[in-house]
C-alpha positions as CSV (number, residue, x, y, z in Angstrom):
1,M,-29.4,13.0,50.1
2,I,-30.4,16.0,47.9
3,R,-27.4,17.8,46.6
4,Y,-28.9,20.1,44.0
5,E,-29.1,23.8,44.4
6,I,-32.6,25.0,45.3
7,I,-33.5,28.6,44.8
8,L,-36.3,29.7,47.2
9,Y,-38.3,32.9,46.8
10,W,-41.8,34.4,47.5
11,S,-44.2,34.8,44.6
12,D,-46.9,37.4,45.0
13,E,-48.6,36.0,41.9
14,D,-48.8,32.5,43.3
15,N,-49.1,33.7,46.9
16,A,-46.6,31.0,47.9
17,F,-42.9,30.3,48.3
18,I,-41.4,28.9,45.1
19,A,-38.5,26.4,45.2
20,E,-36.8,26.0,41.8
21,V,-34.1,23.5,41.0
22,P,-32.1,25.0,38.1
23,E,-30.1,22.0,37.3
24,L,-33.2,19.8,36.6
25,P,-35.2,21.4,33.8
26,G,-38.8,22.1,34.8
27,C,-38.2,21.0,38.4
28,S,-39.9,23.3,40.9
29,A,-42.3,23.2,43.8
30,D,-44.2,25.6,46.0
31,G,-45.5,25.9,49.6
32,Q,-47.1,28.2,52.1
33,T,-43.9,28.3,54.2
34,Y,-40.2,28.0,53.4
35,Q,-40.1,24.6,55.0
36,E,-43.1,23.3,53.0
37,A,-41.6,24.6,49.8
38,I,-38.3,22.8,50.5
39,E,-40.0,19.6,51.5
40,N,-42.1,19.7,48.3
41,A,-39.0,20.4,46.2
42,E,-37.2,17.4,47.7
43,L,-40.1,15.2,46.7
44,V,-40.2,16.6,43.2
45,I,-36.5,16.1,42.8
46,Q,-36.8,12.4,43.7
47,E,-39.7,12.1,41.2
48,W,-37.7,13.9,38.5
49,I,-34.8,11.5,38.9
50,E,-37.1,8.5,39.0
51,T,-38.8,9.6,35.8
52,A,-35.5,10.3,34.0
53,E,-34.3,6.8,35.0
54,E,-37.4,5.2,33.7
55,L,-37.1,7.1,30.4
56,G,-33.4,6.4,30.1
57,R,-32.6,10.1,30.1
58,P,-29.4,11.5,31.6
59,I,-29.4,12.8,35.2
60,P,-27.3,15.9,35.7
61,V,-24.6,15.6,38.3
62,P,-25.2,18.1,41.1
63,K,-22.7,21.0,40.7
64,G,-23.4,22.7,44.0
65,R,-23.8,26.5,44.2
66,L,-24.5,27.9,40.8
67,L,-25.7,31.5,41.5
68,F,-24.2,34.2,43.6
69,A,-26.3,36.9,45.4
């Protein structure tokens, strides 16, 4: 289960929704719809964690909500 905060927004420059995962450096995804961006982010989160495990790097513990609107 994904427990990391995902920030989702529209990017005119990319002409897509962007899903950023602030707790995992460099972890982001995009999609043509909200749903696609979230699904892609979930895949990238899993890949980020797998890569960190393979490299012996620490994996941040999810903190929940980080930003307030």
